Every structure is written in structure tokens, then in C-alpha cells.
N, C-alpha and C positions, 0 to 999 in steps of 0.2 A: 598768240592769236586767239581771240575769243570766238568760240563756236556754238554757243548756246542758241536755241531756237525756241520761239514761242509755244510750239506744240510739244516741247519736251515735257513728259510726265513729271520729272523732277521740278522743273521751273514752274509748271502750272500748280503743283501741289503747294508750293511756297508763295504763290502769287507774286513772282519776281518780275514778271514781264520781261523775260529774258531776250526776246526778240528785239525789243526797243533798247534794252539796256546793254546788249551784248553782240549778238550776231549781226544785227543790221548795222551797227556802229562800225564793226570790223570790216564788213563788206564795203561800206561807204569809203573807207580808207584804203581799199584794195588789199586788205588783210596785211597791211604793213604796221599797224599801230594797235597796241593792246590797251583796253580801257579797264583793265583790272584795278581794283581800288588799292591794292597793295602788292609790292614785289614779292616774288618767291625768293628765298635765300637759303643757302646751305653752306655750312662750315664743315670741313673735313680735316681732321688731323690723323696722320698715319706714318708708318715706316715700313719699308720692305728690305729684306736682307736676303742675298742670294750668295751661295757658295758653290763653286765648281772646282772639283778636284779630278785630276786625270793621271792615270798610270799607263805608260806605253811600253808594251813588251816587244818582242821580236816580230810577232805576227798577229798582234791583237792589242786593243785599247780597252781599258776599264774606266768608266766615268762614274762619278758620284756627284749628284745635284741635290742641294738642299735649298729649300725656300721657306721664308717666314714673312707673313704679312699681318699687320695689326693696325686697325684704324677705328676711329670714333667719329660720329657724324651728329650734327645738330641741324635740324631743318625747320623752316616755317613755310606753311602753305596757305594761300588764300587763292586757290587756283581755278575759280569758277569763270574767271574772265569778265564778270559784270562789274560795273562801277560800284554796286552795293555789296559790302561784305556778306558773306553767307555763312561759311563754316570755316573758321580759322583753326589750323591744326599745327601743333608742335610735335616733332618726332626726334627722338634720340636713339641712336643705333651704335652697337659695338660689334666688331667682327674680328676674329683671329683665325689664321690658317697656317698650318704647317705641312710641308711635304718633303718626302725623300724619294730619290730615284736612283737606281743603280743600273748601268748599262754595261753590256759586253759587245765589243765591235770587232769583228775579225778582219784580218788583212792577209788571208791565206793566198798561197800560190794557187793558180787555177781559175776557173770561171765562176765558182760558188763562194759566196761570203754570207755571213749571218750578222744580225743584230738581235740581242735578247735582253731582257731586263725585268726588274721588279719596281713597282711604284706603290707609295703609300701616302694617303692624304687624310688629314684630320682637321675639322673646322668646328668652331664654337661661335655662336652669334646670339645676340640679345637685341631686342627692340622694345621700346615703350612709346606709346603715342596716345594722343587725345586732344580734345578741343582746347584752344588757348584761353578761353574764358574761364577755365578752371585751372588752378596752379597747385602743384605741378601737373602738367598735362599728361596724364598717364591712365587713361580709362582701361587700357589693356597692356599686358606685358607678354612677350613671347620669347622663349629660348629654344635653340635648336642645336643639337649635336650630331655630327655626321662623320662617318669614317668610310674610306674607300681603299680597296687593295686591288692591285692589277698585276698580271703576268703577261708579258707580250714578247713576240718573236717575229722576225722577218728574214726571208731568204732572198738574196739578190744573185741572179743567175745571168751571166753574160752569155747569151745565146750565140753571139759572134761578136766581131769587132764593132758592129754597129747596132746591134739589138740587145736589150737588156730587159729581162722580166723580173718583177718583184712581187712577192706574195707574203702577206703578213697577217697576223691575227692577234687579238687581245682579249683576255678574260678579265672581267672586272667584277668585284663583289663590293657592294655598299650597303650601309645601314644608316638610317636617319631617325632620330627621336625628337619630337617637338612637343612643347608644353605651352599652351596658350591659355592665359587667364584673363577674364573680362570682369570688370567690377561695375557696381551700380553707379558709382560716382568716384571722383578722385578722393573725396573726403573718406568714403568708405574704404578705399584702398589704403590710405594713410593710417586709418584707425584699425586695420587688420580685420575688417568685417568679413563675413562669409563671402566667397567668390560667387558672382552671379552666374558664371558659366566657365567651364574648364574643358579643354580639349587636349587629348594626348595621343594624337596618331603617331604611328611609327611605320617604318618602311625598311624592308630587307629583301634584296634580290641580287641576281648575278646575270651577267650578259656577255655574250661573245660577239665581237665585232671583227671585220676583216677588210682587207683591201688588196687590190691587184693593180699593178702598173706595168704598162708595156711602153718602152722608150726606144727612140730611134735617133741615132747620131747622124747629122746631115753636115754638109760642108759649111753651111751658114750658121749652124747651131744645133739645136735639139728639139724634137717634138715628142709628145707622149699622150697616151690615153690612160685614164684610171677610172676604177670603180671601187667605191668604198661604202661601208655601212656604218651606222652610229645609232646611239639611243640617248634619250634624255629622261 
């Protein structure tokens, strides 16, 4: 759906007449037709591998969960919505993620049981992008490495035959390192010319999140109320 308007600063600066070329046309069609000059496309190649291993003891279960994800993407954008091309962009991206999780799940006699575990995540990503008019389109490149480690636990308490209370917490520590390099042109990038601008921010922090759940069994099923915290 093209949503450009004539009073947009971006459209006015480039003298595009966006309202006539874009927003008004879409509105006239009931926002059911796009008048963009070219389609947006994206190709994605990837694979995902998951392994679940479980050992059951007399009154407990130990689980190990492994995950691996690897994909590459190639995308083309001319997403301004107007019939006249403005800024065509090519983007290439690579991403890899590996995770490990170990869980202990009790099955004790009595009213109290626990779930406890460890979690580790590692990711690597790469992206390069720039205008299609220059080849290869790579005005900037960005790489990011991230790691996260977590310890979690939860207590499940059967207050009665019908009421269950669950309380859990999770401690997470994560680190991220990013390297963003911008070049004056693609030719400068290929020639190994000096970087026009480089940013290398990093992040390191830890956080504690928790949740509480109160559950009630009924003749027709179950109802519950929960409260949980999170962060991003």
C-alpha cells in the first residue's frame, strides 16, 4: 500500500509529487492496489537443526536441547510506493545462531516439584547494503557478535487438589559487540580506501525476570492468572 503524501518533507525535498504519484492513487483504489514501480523481493536460504535428548530417572527427568540456525538472505527494495523509482537498495545478510539448554524436572512425591536449568546462546550476523545503482551495492557493512547465558528455576506447589501456585525466576547475562563501517562509495570500499565512518558500540548487562501463576482446576477445565516480567 502506497502511503506517501504531498506534504511529506522527504517527498517535497526530492520534488516527487508523492500525493499525486502515490497516496492519492492508493486511496482511489481503496488501498487495495500498489503503484510501486517495482516489486520487492527477498530470497532466503537456510537450515535449522534441533536435538532433544532426555533421560528419565525414578523421580526426575533431565533434558538437553540443542539448536542451530544458519541462513543467508538477498533482498531488493524499491519500497517508496510511488510509480517513479527513487532509491533502489540491495541487501545481503548472513546469520548464525547456536543454543544449548539443560533442564532438570522433578517428579517427587508430595506437593512440591521444581524445574531448573542452564541456557547458553551465541549468535553471529553480517549485513551489507547500499544503492542498486552501484555494484556491488555495499555502502556499509555491519557485523555483530552476541552471547547470552541464563540460569533459571521454578517451583510448582500444589496447594490442594484444585489449586496450584508456580513461582519462577531467571537470571540472564548477555554481551553484544557491533562493528559498523560506512564507505564514501562502493568503489572506495572495493579499493580498500579509508573508512568514511566507523561505529563500534558494545553492550554488556544482566537482568533478573520472574513470574507467578495461580491455577485452579474446575469440572469443565482449568483457569489461571499470571504475572510475569521481561526485558529487551
